N, C-alpha and C positions, 0 to 999 in steps of 0.2 A: 583559629583559622577563619577568615571571612567567607561569606557565601560565594563571592566571586572567585576566591582562591580555590575553594572546594570544587566549584563548577569547572574551573580551568584544569584542575587535577583529573577530574572525571573524563574530560574531553581527551586529555593526554593519555590516560590509561586506555580509553577506547581505541585511540589511534594505534597505540603500541600493540594491543592484543590483536586487532584486525591485521596489522602488518605482519606480526609474528605468525599468525595463522596462515596468511597468504604465502609467506616464505616456506613454511612447512609443506603446504600443498604444492607449491612450485617445485621444490626439490624432489618430493616423492613422485610427482607426476613425471618429471624429467627422468628419474631413475626407472620408473615403470615403462616409460616410452622406449628408452634405450634397450631394456631387457626384452620387451615384446617385439621390437623391431629386429633384434638379432634372431630371436626364436622364429618369427614370421619369415625372415629371409632364408634361414637355414631349412625350414620345413616347407617352404613354398605355400604358406597359408595366408590367403587374402584376409580372412577373418581376424587373424592375429595381427597382421600388419595394419589393418583398419583400426583395430583397438589401440595399437601403438601410436598411430597418428592422432587418434582422439586424445590420448593421454598427453601428447605433445601440445595439442591446442589448449588443453586444460592448464598446462604449465604456463603457456603464454597468457591465458586468462588471469592466472594468479598474479603475474607481473602487472597486468592492467589494473587489477584490484589494488595492489600496493601503491601504484602511482596515483590512481584515482583517490585513494584515501589520504595520501599526503597533500594533494591539491585541495581536497575538500576541507581540510583542517586549517587552511590559510585564513588569516584574519580578514574581516571586511575591509574594503578599500573604497576610495572615492568613486572608482569606476563600478564597483560591485558592492554597494553598501549593505546588502543582506548576506554577504559572505559567499562561500563557494560550496556549501553543503550539497547542492543538487548535482555536483560533479559525480557523487557516488551513484546517483540514479543513471547518469550517462555512462558510467563505468559498467553498471549492470546491463545496460542496453548494448554496449559494445561486446560484452561477453556473450550475450544471447545471440547476437548476429553472427559472431565467430562460431558458436556451436552449430547454428543452422547451416552455415556455409560448409563447415567441416562435414556435417552429416550428409549434405548433398553430394559432396565429392566422394565420400565413402560409398554412397548409394550407387553412383556410376561405376566405381571400381568393382563392387560386388556383382552388379548386373553383368558386367563384361566377363567376370569369372564364371558366372552361370552359363553364359553363351559359349565360353571357351574354357572348359574345366581343366584344372591341373591338379592331380592328386597330391595331397599334402602328406608329409612324412614326419609326424610329431612323435617325440620320444616320451617315455614316462617321466624322465627328469624335467623335461620342458613343461609337462602337465603339472608337476609339483610346483615349479616356479610360478606358473600362471595362477595356481591356487593361492599362493602366498600374496600375489598382487591383489586378489579379491579381498583378502583379509585387510590388506593395507588400504584399499578403497573404502571399506566399511569404517575403518578408523577415521579416515578423512571426512567421510559423510557425517559421522557423529560430531567431530571437532568443528567442522564448518557450520553445521546447523545449530549447534549449541551456542557458539560465539555469534553467529549471524542473528539469531533470535534475541539473544541477550543484549547485543549492542545495536540492534536494528540496522544491520548491514545487508542490503539486498544483494550485493555482489557476493558475499559469503554464502548467503542462502542459495543463490543460483549455482555457486560452485558445489555446495553440499548436495543439492538435488542432482547435479550432473555426476557427482561421485557415486551416488547410489545407483544411477543408471549404468555407470561404468562397471560397477561390481556385478550387476545383472548381465550386462553384455559380455563381460569376461567369462562369466559362468556359462553362457551360451557357447562362447568360443571353446571352452574346455569340453563341453558336450560334443561339439563338432570334432574336436581332436580325439576324444574317446571313441567316437563312432568310426573314425579313420583307423585307429589302432586296433580296436577289438573286432570290428565287423567289416573293415575295408569299405566303408560307405563314405562317399564324398558328398557332404552337405555344406562344405566350406563357404561357397558363394551364397547359399541361401541364408546361412547364419550371419554372414556379413551384411546381407540385405536387411535382416531383422534388426541388427545392431544399429545400422545407419538410420532406420526409421525411429528407433528409440531415441537416438541422439537428436534428430530433428524435432521430435515431439518435446523433448526436454528444453531445447532452445526456444521453441514457441511459448512454452509455459513461462520461461524466464523473461522473454520479450514482452508478454502481456503484463507481467508484474512490474517491470521497469517502466513501461509505457503508462500504466495506471498511476504510478507515483509521480511521473513527470506531469501528467495532465491534472492530477489532484484527485483526492478521495475525500469522502465525508468523514467526520469524526465517528468513531465507533459508538454504539448505543451506550456502552458502559462509560466512556469518556464524557459523552454529552450529558448523561445522567449525573455524573459527579460535578460537572460544571454548573448545571442547573441547581443542584443541591447547595453548592457553595454560594452562589449568587443570591438565592432566595433566603439564605441564612444571614443576609446583610440588610436589615431594614434601614430605610423605608422602601427598598426595592420590593416590588410585589409581582413581577413577571419577568421572564427571560425567554427570548425568541430569536429565531433566524440566526443560528450559529453557522458561521462560514469559516472553515479551517483551511490553512495554507501551509504546506510543508516546505520550508526553505532548505531542509536537510533532515536526516534522521534524528538529529538532536536539536532541531530548531523549528518548533511549531508556533505559528502565529495565527491569529484569527480575529474576527469581529463578531459582536453579538449585540442585540438590541434589548434594553431593559426598560421597565416601566416604574414610575413612582407616582403616588397620588398628587393631585394638583395643589394640595396644601403644603407640599414639601418645599423647603427653601433650597437655594443653590448649594449652600455649604453642606447640608445634610446629604443631598444627592451625590455630590462630588466625593464626600467622605465614604459613602457606602460603596461607590464604584471603585475607589482606590483600595479599600479593604478587600473587596472581592478579587480585584485584579492581582493584588499581592499574594493572596492565598492560593489562587489558581496557579500562579507562577511557581510558588514554592512547592505545592503538592503535586502538580501535574507537569510542570515544566513547559507550560503553554502561556504565551504572552497574548492577552486579549485586549482589543480596543473596543470601547463601549459606545453605543449609540443610545441616546436617552429620549424617552417619550413620557410626557406628563399627561396623565389620564384623569378623567373626572367621573368614571362610572361608579365610584364609591358613594357618590352623593345619592341620597334617598330618592330624589325625583328622577335621577338618570339611570339608576340600577335596572329598573324594569325595561327601559328602552334598550339598554345594552343587552340584556338577556334575550329580548325579542329579536334583535339584530343577529346575535350569535346563533340562535335557533334556526333562523332563516338561512344565514350564510353557510353554516356547517352542513346543510343538506346538499350543497353543490359538490360535484365530483372532485376528488383530490384535495379539497380544502381541509386543513387540519387545525387551524386556530385563527382567532381574531385578536388583534392587539393594537396598541396605540390609539385606543378609542377615546374620542372627545365628542361631546354633544352639546348643542345649544337648543333651548326649548322655545325660543321666540325669535324667528320661526324655528320649527323643528328640523334641525340639521345635524348630521353625524358624519364624522371623518374617522377612518380607521384603516388598518392594514390587514390584508388577508394572506395568511401563510398557506402555501400550496406545496404538496409533494411533487417531486420531479416525476413526470409521467409523459405519455405520448400525447396528452392533451396540450394544445397550444394555449398561450396566454389569452388569445382572443376568445377561444371556446370557453375557458374558465370564467373570464370576465362576463361573457354573455349569460352563463349559467347563474352566476352570483346576482347579476342585475335582475334576471327573471325571478329568482327566489325572493329578492327584496321587494319587487313590485307585487308579487303574489301575497307575501306575508306582512310587509310593512309599507303599504302604499302611501301612508301619511308622512313618512320620513324621507327627507331629501338627503340621500346618502352619496358620499364620494369616497372612493377607496383606492388603494394601491395594492399590487400583488407582488409578494416575495416568494420565490421558489426556495424550498428548504428541505433538509432531512432532519431538522431539529424540531421536536415538538409534534410528532406525527400521531398523537393519540386521539385526535378528532374529538376533543372535549371542549374546546374554547378556553378562554383565558381564566374565568373565575375558578373552575374546578382544578386548575393546575396550581393554585396558590394555597 
C-alpha cells in the first residue's frame, strides 16, 4: 500500500468514526429528550422540561456535526484549493452558538417559574428513568471525548463536554424531584436556573475553542521541539527559526519556517537538506512546511566575535528571544540580521527602539540594519549559536 493510499484510508476511517459517533449521540439525545419531555409535561416540572429541550438541541448539534464532517472531507477544488477542513471548526462554532441560545431560553423559562411557581409531582418511576439518562449521558461523554481527542474533532469534543454538563444538570433535576417527593419542597425553578447557567457556560467554552482554531494557534512546544530537532539533524542546516503554523483542518497542518546554512554551502546541498527535512516532518508529524533560506557568515573567524557582540546586545532588549539570518561585512563594518520577538503587549516600534538603543550602547562601531519577526518559536532567549 502506498503512503497516499494509507493517508486516504486514515481520512476515510476518521470520517466514518466521527459520523458514527455523531449518529449515536443524535439518537440517544433524541430518545432522552422525548422521555424527559413526557416526564416534565406529566409532572409539571420546568427543570425536567428544560433538560429535555437541552437534549433536543444536542440532537440537532449532532446532526450538524455529521453534516459538517461530510463537507470537511470533500477534496480540494479550484475554488477552494486548500480543501474544506475548516468547515469542522465552523461546525463547532454553530454548535457552541446553539448551546448558548438554548441556555438563554431555558434561563428565561426557569426565571418565570420562580416568579410563578407550580408544584411538580414527580413519581419514583420517573426518578429511576431520569437516573438511567444520567448513565447514558456519561457513556456519551466518554465516547465523544475519546473519539474527539483521538481524531482531533472539536465538534465531538464540544458535544462531549456538553454531555458531561447534561449529566450534572440531570442530577440536579433529580435532586429537585427528590426534594418535591420526600420533603414537599419546590426548588424546581431554581434548579432550572442553575442548569441553564451551566449550559450557557459550556457553550461559551466551546465558542472560545472554535474561535481559537479559526483564528489560528501556535504550534505546541512539543511539536516545535520535534520540528527543530528534525531540521537540525539535516546538515548543512545550522539554525531553524520563526515557525508559523496554519491549520487548514484537523488533519491538514501547514506552515513556514526559516533555516540557516553557512555561506560556503552550495545551492544543491541546501536544497537537498531542506527537502530531507521537509519529507521527514511530513512523514513523522503530518505537517507540510515551506522553508525560507538564510545564508550566514558568522562562522568565519573574523565575523564570530562581532556576531556574539551583536547577540549579547540585542538579547538584552525586552521580548527578544533570538538573532538569526546574520551577515556581516568588515569594510566598512556593517551587519544585517533578523530579530525574533515574542508576541507581547509591546509594539514593534517600542521593540525596535529598544534594540537600536542596545546596539548604540554596546556596538557603536557597527552599522546595523535589522528586521523584526514576531514568533512563538525559539523563545529561550539564548541567541543563535547556543541553539546549534
